[in-house]
N, C-alpha and C positions, 0 to 999 in steps of 0.2 A: 504494500499499500504505499503511495506517494506520502511523503512527509509534508503536512501543512503548518507553515509558520504562523504564529499568533503575534507579528510585528505591528504595533501601531502605525497606521500609514502616515500620520502626521510627522512622524520622527524624521523623515527625509528632509523635513524642512528645519530640523534642529541642527545646524551646523554650529561649530563651536562658538562663533561669534554670536549667533542668534541666541544661544543657550545662556548667555550672559557670561561675563568675566569678572576678574578682580578689579578692584577699586585702584585708581592710580594715586590715589592720596598716599602719603608716607604712613607706613604701619609697621609696627614692630613684628618680628616672626620671620620665617623664612622668605628668602627672596627668590626661590625656584622650587617648583613643584614639578615631580615627573610621575606619570600615571603608573607606569609599569612597575610593578613589586611595590607599589605604594601601601604602607601599613595603616591601621587605624590612626595611629599617632601623627603619621605624615599628613593624612587627610584632614584630621581636626585642626592640625597647626596651620595647613594651607587655608582652611574655610574661616578659621576663628580670626585670621589675619586679613580677611578679604583679598588673599592672594587668588583664590578661585572661589566660586559658589557651589552650592550643593547642586543646582541645576546643571551647571556647567560639567561637573563631576559625572552626573548620570549622563550627560550627552557623550561624554568621553567613552564610558563604558559601553553606551549603545553603538558608537561608531565601530569598536572592537568587535562587539556581536556580530555587526552587520558584516565587517571584513573578515572574520575568521570562522564565525559559526555558520552563518548563512552562504557566505562566499570563501574564496580563498581555500584553505584546507577544508572547509566545510566540516567542522568538528562535530556538529549536531549535538551539542551538548545541553542545548537550551530548547524547551518545549514551548514555553510562553514568555513573552516579554510583557511586563506589566504597563498597561496603557495609562496608569495613573502615576506612574514613577515620576515623571517630570512635574506634574502639579503639586505631587507631593514635595518634591525638592523646592519648588517655589515656595510653598508654604513655609517650610523650615527656614528657607533664607529670609522670608519676611518677618519671622518671628524674632531672629536675632538671639545672640546667647546661645546656650546649650540646652537642649530638651533632655538630654540624658547621655550615657556613655557611648551610644552609637549616633549621636546627632548627625543627621545627613550622611550617614554610611550606607552604601549599597549592599544588600544581602540577597543571596540567590537561595532558593529553597528547593530542595528534592521535591518531585511532583507526587509525592504521597503525603504532603503536609498541606493543610487546609488553608485557603485564603479566600476570602469571599469576592475578591475582585479578579481572580482568575480562576479556571477551572482546576480541579485536582483530579487527576486521571490514572495515576500509577502507570502511565505509559500505554494504557488499554484502550483499544478502539471502542470496547463497550461501554467507557466511561468518557469518551470524547465529549468536549463541550459541556460536561456536568459540573454543577457548582456546589460548594457546601453551603450549608445555612449560615455559618459563623466561621470566623478564623479559629484555627487551632490555639490552643493555650500559649505555646511557645510562639506563635504569629503575633498575637496580641502582645506579649511580653517585648517582642523585639520592635513592634511599633510604638509602644509606650517608651521604649528607650531611645527613640528617635531614628530608628533604621528606616530606609527606603526599601521595600521589598522589590527589587529589581525584575524578578521573573522566576519561573519555575523550571527546574532541571530535569533533562531526559534521565533514564534509569534502566536497569534492568527491569522488565516488566513485572509487576506485583512484587517488586524487590526480590526477583529470582524465585518466587514460589508458585509460577504458573506451570511449569513444566521441568522435566528433567533435560539436561543437556542444551538450554538456552544459552547462547553466548553472552558473556558478560557485556553489558551496555545496551543490549538490543532490546527494543519495545515495538510491539505492532504499531502503535502510534506514531512514534518518533524515529524509528530506524535505528542505525547502529551508531553509538557514541565512538568517535575516534580518539585516539590517545595522542596530544599534540606533540609527543616526543618521536612519533613515527606515524603521522595521520594518513595512512594509507589503507585500502582494502586488500585483503590477500588476493593477488592475481588469479584470475579464472575461478574464483569462489562464489560464495553466496551473499557477499557484501560484508562479511565480518571483518573486523580489523586485523591487520598484521601483528600489532602491538596491543595487548589487552588494556583497556582503560579501567579495568577492575571492576567488581561489582559489588553491590547493586547501586551505590551511589556514585556511579561513573560520570554522570553528568556535572555534579557539584566537584567532583575531583577535577576532571578535565578543564572545566571553565576556571576554576580557581587557579590551577597551573598556568592556564593561557592568559590570566589577568584579565578575564571578562567580567568579573565581579571583585569587589574588594573582600568580601567574606561568603561563606556558604554554610548551609546546614544540610547533612546528610542523614540517613537513619542506619542502623544496624540490628540485624538478628544473630548473625554470626559472620563477621568479617566485612560487612559491607559498607563501614567507615574504613576500616584499617587497609583493605585491599585497594581502592581507588587511591588512598593517600599514599600508598607504597608506590603504585604504579605510576603516579603523576607527580611525584617528588614534592609533595606538600605534606602539612601537618594534619593529623586527625586525633580527635579524641572520642573514644567510645566510652561514655560514662557509666557508672554504677547504675544498675537498674533502680529507678526511684529517684535518682537525682533530677531527672528532666522528664516533665509531663508527657505523657502519650496521648492525651485527649486531641482529637481532630487530627490524628495522623493514621493514614489507611495501614492497616496492621499485616503482619504475618502472624504473631502471636504475642499476647501481652506477658506471657511467661519470659520473653528473652528480648523484646523490642525496646529500642532507645533511639532518641535523635542525639545528635552531637556535632561539634564544629568541624569543619573542613577549611583550613586557612594556610597561608604561607609562611606564618612565623608563630612560634609557641605563644608568644605574647599575645597575638591578635586571638588565637585559640582561647587563651586564659580569660581575656576580656569578652569574648562571645559567650564562654561557657557560664559566666557570672550573670550574664543577662537572662539565659534561658533556664538556668537551674532554679528550682525552689518549689515550694508545696503548692499542689492544684487540689483542692477539694474534690474535684470530679475524678481523680486518678488516685486510688488508694495506694498505690505503691510509693507515691510521693509524700506519704505521711512520714515516712523516715527522715524527712527534710526538717520536721519539727523538732527532732532530736539534736541537741547543740553539737556542733562540730562535724556534722555529716555534709551539710550543704552551705554554700557560700554565695554572697552576691558579688563578690570581688575575689577572683584567683589570681589576679596580678600581685598581689600580696605575697604569693608563694614563689615568684620569679627569683631564683637565686643562682647566679652565674658560678658560685662556689658550691653548689649542692652535692657535687660528686665527692668532695672531700670527706672521707670517713663513710661514705656509703658502702653498703654490702649489696651486691648484684649477683644473682644467680643464673647462669647460662645453661639451659637445656642444650641437648645436640642439635645442631642447625643443618639445613641441608647443603650438601657440598658445593653446588654452584653458586652459593652466598657465602662460601667461606672467607673469601677476600675481603668482602664488606664487614663481616662479623668480626674477623680478627683485627681488621682495622678499628673497629668500634671499641672492641675490648682494649686495645692498646690505648686508645683516648681515655677511656674509663680508669684504667690504672694510672695513667700519667697525670689525671686530675685528682688522685687520691683515693679512689675507689677500690675496694677489695671485690675481685671478681672470682667466683668459684664456678667452675665447669662441673655440669651435673653428668654423670656417666650414662644415664639412661633417660630416654625421653618421658615427658609427662604423659600419664595415659589419656587417650582420647576418649572422652565420656560421649556415649550416644544414648538418646532416649526415645525409642522406636514411637511413632506416631504422635509425639507430643506437639510437634509443629503442625502436623496435618490437622489435629483436633482444634488446636488454638486458632488456625487459620479459618476453617469454617465458623467457630463460634464468634472470634472477633471481627472478622469481615462482615459477617452478618450483622452484628451489633453496630459496626461502624455505618453500614450502608443503611441502616434504619434512622440514623440521624440526618440523612440527607433529604431535601424538600420532597414532599409527597408526590410532586410532578414528575419526578425522575422515575423511569419505569424499572430500571436494573436495581433491584433492592435486595439481592441474595445471592451467595455463590452460585446457586443452581441457575439463577438468571444470567450471571456471567457466562457460564458454561454453554448454556443454550445459545445466548447471542453469538458467542464465538463460533460455536459449530454452525451457525447459519449464515455467518458474514465472511464472504471472501477476503483474504488478505490477513484475518484476524489470528490466524493458527498457523504460522509459519513452522513453529517448533512444538506444536501440540499443547495439550493442557492436562497432562497426566497427573501432576500433583494436585491440580484443582479438583479433577475427578475422584482422585483417592480420598482427598480431604472431605469431599461433599458425600462420599458414601459412609462416612462414620455417623454413628448415632450420638446426639447430644443429651439423649434422655438420661437424666441422672442415675437411673437405675440399670443403664444398659451396660454390657460387657465392654464397650468401647470407653465409656466414661470411667469405668474401674481400671481399665488398662491405662488410660490417660493419667490418672491420679496416681497410679503407682510408678509409672514411668517418670512423671514429673518430680516425685519425691525422691526417686532413687537417682535422678540426674542432678537435681541439687545437692544431695547429701554427698555423691560422689565427687562432682567437680569441685565443690567447696572444700570437701575433705582433701583433695589432692592438692589444691592451690595453697590452702591454709597450712597444710602439712609442709610443703615445700619451703613456703616463705618462713614457717617457724625455724628453719636451721636445723642443725644435726641434731641438737636435743629434742626436737619435736614440740617444744613448749613455747607458745606465743609470749611475747613480752620480754624474753631474755636477750642478752648482747649478742647472741650468734644468729639472730632473726635477719632475714633478708629484707632490704627495702623494696626490691622489685625483682622481677623475672625479666630477662632480655631475650626477645625473640626477633628472628629474622622476618621482616615483613609482617604479613598476616599468617604466618605458618603455625602460630600459636593462638590463633583467634578463637578456636573451637571451645576449648574447656573454659576459659574466662567468660564467653559468651553464654554458655550452659548455666555457668555459676552465677552471671550477672554482675561480674567484677570488672574493673575498669582497665582501660589500655590507652596509653598515649603513644602515638606513632609520629616519628620525624624522619626527614631525609637522611639516607645513610650512605649515599654514594651511587655508583652506577656498576653495572656489570657488562661484559662485553656483549656487543650484538651477535647474536646467531641468525644466519639466514633463515627466512626471509627479511628479518629485522635488520635495519640499515644503521642504526644509530645506537650508541650506549643505552641500556635500560635503566631507569631509575629504580631504586629499591630502598625501603626504609628499615629503620630498626625500631623495635617496640618495647616499651616499658609497661609491665603489667603488674598489678598489685591486689590488695585485699579489698573489700567493699569500702567505698568512700575514702579511698587512699588518694584522690585527685590531686591533693596538694602536694604530697610528696612525689608523685609521677611526674607532674607538671614542672616540679623544681629540677628533677633529674634530667627530664627532656629538654628543658631550657639550658641547663649546664652544658649538656651535650651539643645542642644546636649553637650556642655561642662559641663553643671550643672548636667547631668543625666548619660552620657556615657552608654547608655542602649544597643547598638548594641552588638549582640554576634554572632560569626560565627556558621555556623551548623555543628553538630556533624558528620553529614555524609560525609563530605569531609574535614578530618583532614590533616596537614601538611603531605607532603611526604618527604622521605629521600632526602637530598640534598638541601632543601629548606632554610636551614640556612647557611649562607657563613660568615666566619671570617676570618680577616686579620692574 
């Protein structure tokens, strides 16, 4: 099915000059602003000193979206551009001062996060042009913090829970997301990319890497923030289950789902996490945020370039094709004062049969019931029937959806009993494994031999923390050599995983590693455009 872009037609009139520029009056603050790789701090300094306006900033990002997502390498990372983004920017410019920590900052949302002013489709033809009744809880928190929701990102359809074997970054509505580090389709193939963009938050990952947005939000059930962050040379935080509300996010399963930041720096990820974290009365898991020390509104307080000094890091075995990156990372950790212990055996990979299938039917049906009554697709069964009857909707099938819908949600059913048993076993095993490993050789938490974090290559260790609901922070770790048909070195990240609500410590460690290495490099396929550097 041909991808249809939802770009506001009036944006062609919004050249940089027309979108407003900075004042010529003498102002304190920076004298130059460069869009590419701009951080939240860079943007706020430029807007607060009137070097640029929020309206101009949005226009700059739109120009990049048109040049690199719709044209040029055609990254296909964005499904919808917000037609209200420019008017929102003008409102913020007119207000003056700062509305909040993200005042005037463009944020891209994965298209399973509800926004009243754009469709929420999960990349599905069955949900094309369907709108939720209200913003997701985190969308409202972002708007209240002053953010400009610039658009909705492409993704692996239904967060990669429609079928088995679907390529990462493919959706029936949006097509294939391409990785900006090698934005080509496989020659003679079905359109899938040469280099994986990671899944399922592939759109946020690719768009952030290509500087099509300042910040983005992805979601993860198991690896879906960590994988695209690693593949696109960016930072990702998969939070503890319950740190971030799931209300208004199209689900796989409430038992593992969480949203989280995808950014170019650890500091930006910390800023973004502080905005979206917190208690939501409509999401029972976030009741944990009412316990002091679990959740914070400002994670930048934990940024510490010296955090590796005295840290204890446990390193399970890693893939041989990532040995160079991991050995280099270990060398950095040790040089900065960390004690690194190599684990001789891999952590057990915990599986919980049918848990996600059961949760998918239960939670997707509950989510669809919140949609306006005028929308005809209201259950998983409706989606399956629509897909079966619609040409182009099922390039790779819907085996997972069918298997999920076949399960009985009746409280007295064998399926419910199996789900409950498997869920309990999965939590117990995964949390036992991680807490046991982090408790050090004596196996007792709270002693001097405890480890601050586990270090993994990319998303290779995503599964057990995801099952446990424990957090992971991933940062650029370097590149691996290209292997045909890939033509350029491939980005790969290193990931710090810890106990529940250990985000402060993980962020500190990841920031210290980032500051010691500075490994992120923007992709060559999306260079700076004319007009992206503004001087006073």
